[in-house]
Backbone as ProteinMPNN parsed JSONL, in Angstrom:
{"seq_chain_A": "MKRLFTISTWMVISTYLFLLMIGWFRGTLSSRAIVFMTVITVLIIAILYGLTKLIRYVDRKLYKELKRMMK", "coords_chain_A": {"N_chain_A": [[-1.32, -6.502, -11.389], [-1.736, -7.506, -8.55], [0.841, -8.367, -7.893], [2.113, -5.735, -8.005], [0.503, -4.842, -5.441], [1.464, -6.552, -3.498], [4.264, -6.025, -4.063], [4.548, -2.97, -3.101], [3.399, -3.197, -0.956], [5.187, -4.782, 0.675], [7.337, -3.177, 0.531], [6.466, -0.853, 2.375], [5.656, -2.234, 4.556], [8.519, -3.013, 5.273], [9.912, -0.24, 5.246], [8.598, 0.717, 7.7], [9.316, -1.046, 9.433], [11.806, -0.493, 9.623], [11.515, 2.008, 10.306], [10.735, 1.813, 12.931], [12.821, 0.318, 13.968], [14.876, 1.885, 14.015], [13.804, 3.761, 15.795], [13.687, 2.526, 18.14], [16.121, 1.876, 18.569], [17.572, 4.349, 19.102], [16.305, 5.034, 21.168], [14.191, 6.768, 21.598], [11.459, 5.839, 20.994], [7.728, 5.592, 21.688], [4.944, 4.311, 22.751], [2.893, 5.446, 22.325], [3.636, 6.709, 19.668], [4.505, 4.168, 18.481], [1.663, 3.05, 17.779], [0.955, 5.136, 16.511], [2.552, 5.137, 13.836], [2.084, 2.409, 13.218], [-1.121, 2.992, 12.432], [-0.843, 4.474, 10.4], [0.828, 2.817, 8.621], [-1.172, 1.12, 8.116], [-2.995, 2.341, 6.968], [-1.97, 3.446, 4.691], [-1.281, 0.839, 3.268], [-3.791, -0.077, 2.745], [-5.0, 2.026, 1.233], [-3.52, 1.558, -0.944], [-4.248, -1.157, -1.723], [-6.958, -0.112, -2.411], [-5.895, 1.236, -4.533], [-4.804, -0.373, -6.304], [-7.195, -1.974, -6.566], [-8.901, -0.225, -8.152], [-7.432, 0.698, -10.288], [-7.554, -2.031, -11.533], [-10.166, -2.284, -12.193], [-10.62, 0.062, -13.802], [-9.102, -0.72, -15.972], [-10.523, -3.053, -17.135], [-12.966, -1.909, -17.806], [-11.865, -0.28, -19.884], [-10.902, -2.182, -21.425], [-13.02, -3.658, -22.59], [-14.346, -1.83, -23.575], [-12.744, -0.997, -25.926], [-12.891, -3.568, -27.084], [-15.722, -3.632, -27.654], [-15.894, -1.828, -29.595], [-13.969, -2.367, -31.524], [-15.489, -4.427, -33.064]], "CA_chain_A": [[-2.175, -5.546, -9.985], [-1.542, -8.259, -7.514], [2.267, -8.262, -7.778], [2.069, -4.452, -7.69], [0.038, -4.461, -4.426], [2.576, -7.278, -3.134], [6.095, -5.02, -3.656], [3.999, -2.367, -2.317], [3.081, -3.748, 0.501], [6.546, -5.238, 0.995], [8.258, -1.67, 0.421], [5.577, -0.02, 3.128], [6.38, -2.728, 5.827], [10.198, -3.095, 5.162], [10.269, 0.797, 5.66], [8.077, 0.784, 9.098], [9.854, -1.696, 10.785], [13.303, 0.402, 9.475], [11.772, 3.447, 10.988], [10.899, 1.123, 14.298], [14.281, -0.182, 14.85], [15.649, 3.58, 14.616], [13.216, 4.706, 17.351], [14.369, 1.727, 19.145], [17.934, 1.807, 18.962], [17.701, 5.594, 19.702], [15.342, 5.006, 22.502], [12.903, 7.643, 21.4], [10.297, 4.908, 20.788], [7.091, 5.571, 23.044], [3.643, 3.623, 22.594], [1.868, 6.209, 20.882], [4.68, 6.568, 18.447], [3.887, 2.985, 17.728], [0.227, 3.178, 17.559], [0.624, 6.311, 15.141], [3.084, 4.433, 13.13], [0.886, 1.501, 12.884], [-2.218, 3.337, 11.912], [-0.442, 4.884, 9.433], [0.955, 1.765, 7.458], [-2.322, 0.333, 7.738], [-3.874, 3.559, 6.247], [-1.04, 3.371, 3.197], [-1.486, -0.189, 2.996], [-5.545, 0.085, 2.532], [-4.994, 3.083, 0.19], [-2.297, 1.004, -2.011], [-5.251, -2.101, -2.204], [-8.042, 0.497, -3.2], [-5.905, 1.867, -5.818], [-4.912, -1.638, -7.58], [-8.796, -2.521, -7.391], [-9.618, 0.74, -8.897], [-6.685, 0.29, -11.604], [-7.988, -3.584, -12.383], [-11.449, -1.726, -12.831], [-10.791, 0.984, -15.227], [-8.526, -1.195, -16.823], [-11.495, -3.909, -17.063], [-13.818, -1.041, -18.534], [-11.367, 0.406, -21.112], [-10.737, -3.089, -22.553], [-14.592, -4.093, -22.513], [-15.005, -0.633, -24.344], [-11.985, -1.347, -26.987], [-13.525, -4.836, -27.679], [-16.673, -3.211, -28.394], [-15.385, -0.685, -30.707], [-13.281, -3.071, -32.712], [-16.134, -5.215, -33.697]], "C_chain_A": [[-1.388, -6.58, -9.011], [-0.155, -8.299, -7.007], [2.623, -6.941, -7.839], [1.612, -4.077, -6.016], [1.203, -5.546, -3.695], [4.056, -6.805, -3.01], [5.272, -4.031, -2.87], [4.272, -2.067, -1.105], [4.251, -3.887, 1.584], [7.469, -3.86, 1.422], [7.509, -1.146, 1.741], [6.218, -1.054, 4.432], [7.648, -2.743, 5.913], [10.122, -1.249, 6.049], [9.71, 1.142, 7.208], [8.818, -0.007, 9.654], [11.418, -0.951, 10.78], [13.023, 1.491, 10.814], [11.568, 2.743, 12.745], [12.092, 0.662, 15.029], [15.072, 1.055, 15.087], [14.904, 4.16, 15.655], [13.834, 3.763, 18.215], [15.64, 1.734, 19.887], [18.142, 3.328, 19.824], [17.026, 5.949, 21.088], [14.358, 5.955, 22.69], [11.502, 7.131, 20.838], [9.358, 4.956, 22.191], [5.808, 4.537, 22.438], [2.687, 4.51, 22.08], [2.799, 6.579, 19.454], [4.483, 5.036, 17.98], [2.963, 2.749, 17.23], [0.298, 4.13, 16.174], [1.589, 5.497, 14.094], [2.802, 3.025, 12.455], [-0.184, 1.832, 11.869], [-1.477, 3.612, 10.357], [0.113, 3.72, 8.137], [0.168, 1.592, 7.264], [-2.975, 1.161, 6.64], [-3.377, 3.202, 4.319], [-1.231, 1.638, 2.654], [-2.996, -0.149, 2.278], [-5.539, 1.029, 1.161], [-4.335, 2.065, -1.15], [-3.393, -0.225, -2.423], [-6.296, -1.178, -2.52], [-7.306, 0.511, -4.662], [-5.469, 1.016, -7.072], [-6.204, -1.909, -7.626], [-9.566, -1.427, -8.177], [-8.992, 0.654, -10.477], [-7.289, -0.806, -12.667], [-9.488, -2.987, -12.596], [-11.529, -1.391, -13.74], [-10.103, 0.02, -16.309], [-9.44, -2.262, -18.021], [-12.14, -3.182, -18.24], [-13.334, -0.77, -19.822], [-11.419, -0.895, -22.278], [-12.227, -3.802, -22.714], [-14.921, -3.074, -23.596], [-14.242, -0.412, -25.874], [-12.595, -2.12, -27.857], [-14.619, -4.739, -28.287], [-16.594, -2.529, -29.618], [-14.898, -1.359, -31.992], [-14.277, -4.015, -33.233], [-16.977, -4.423, -35.161]], "O_chain_A": [[-0.228, -6.245, -8.773], [0.05, -8.268, -5.793], [3.843, -6.89, -7.683], [2.216, -3.209, -5.387], [2.064, -4.802, -3.225], [4.847, -7.105, -2.115], [5.31, -4.334, -1.677], [4.924, -1.256, -0.448], [4.363, -3.442, 2.726], [8.113, -3.679, 2.456], [8.461, -0.93, 2.491], [7.132, -0.662, 5.158], [7.981, -2.342, 7.028], [10.268, -1.125, 7.265], [10.435, 1.855, 7.901], [9.113, 0.436, 10.765], [12.093, -0.871, 11.806], [13.717, 1.769, 11.792], [12.246, 3.202, 13.665], [12.321, 0.617, 16.238], [15.772, 1.271, 16.077], [15.395, 5.036, 16.367], [14.563, 4.226, 19.093], [16.046, 1.657, 21.046], [18.715, 3.436, 20.908], [17.219, 6.907, 21.837], [13.714, 6.044, 23.736], [10.631, 7.849, 20.348], [9.724, 4.622, 23.317], [6.127, 4.003, 21.376], [1.721, 4.145, 21.411], [2.324, 6.64, 18.32], [4.265, 4.943, 16.772], [3.047, 2.192, 16.136], [-0.198, 3.871, 15.078], [0.805, 5.161, 13.207], [3.239, 2.651, 11.367], [-0.294, 1.274, 10.777], [-1.669, 2.904, 9.368], [-0.19, 3.832, 6.949], [-0.023, 1.726, 6.055], [-3.411, 0.691, 5.589], [-3.996, 2.911, 3.295], [-1.302, 1.458, 1.439], [-3.023, -0.22, 1.05], [-6.099, 0.644, 0.134], [-4.894, 2.027, -2.246], [-3.457, -0.33, -3.648], [-6.848, -1.819, -3.414], [-7.788, 0.03, -5.687], [-5.584, 1.291, -8.266], [-6.608, -2.142, -8.765], [-10.638, -1.635, -8.745], [-9.638, 0.575, -11.522], [-7.477, -0.738, -13.882], [-9.974, -3.571, -13.564], [-12.164, -1.922, -14.651], [-10.549, 0.005, -17.457], [-9.244, -2.336, -19.234], [-12.013, -3.569, -19.402], [-14.045, -0.917, -20.816], [-11.768, -0.829, -23.457], [-12.044, -4.927, -23.178], [-15.712, -3.393, -24.483], [-14.807, 0.14, -26.817], [-12.882, -1.813, -29.015], [-14.849, -5.423, -29.285], [-17.313, -2.787, -30.583], [-15.232, -1.089, -33.146], [-13.737, -4.615, -34.162], [-17.679, -5.102, -35.911]]}, "name": "protein", "num_of_chains": 1, "seq": "MKRLFTISTWMVISTYLFLLMIGWFRGTLSSRAIVFMTVITVLIIAILYGLTKLIRYVDRKLYKELKRMMK"}
């Protein structure tokens, strides 16, 4: 799960930087756009972190249940 979070975080950050560079080179980048893109990026990373925690929790619960059933 840590690898999934790391890979997805780097994908989000690289997309963020790519979109930031496009806006900068076109000259259409404002401070509101930078703040908006930063907030969206942080929210996406937080959602990914929460999803990996949820998947890990469900995986542990299912493993414990399977182990209990196998006895």
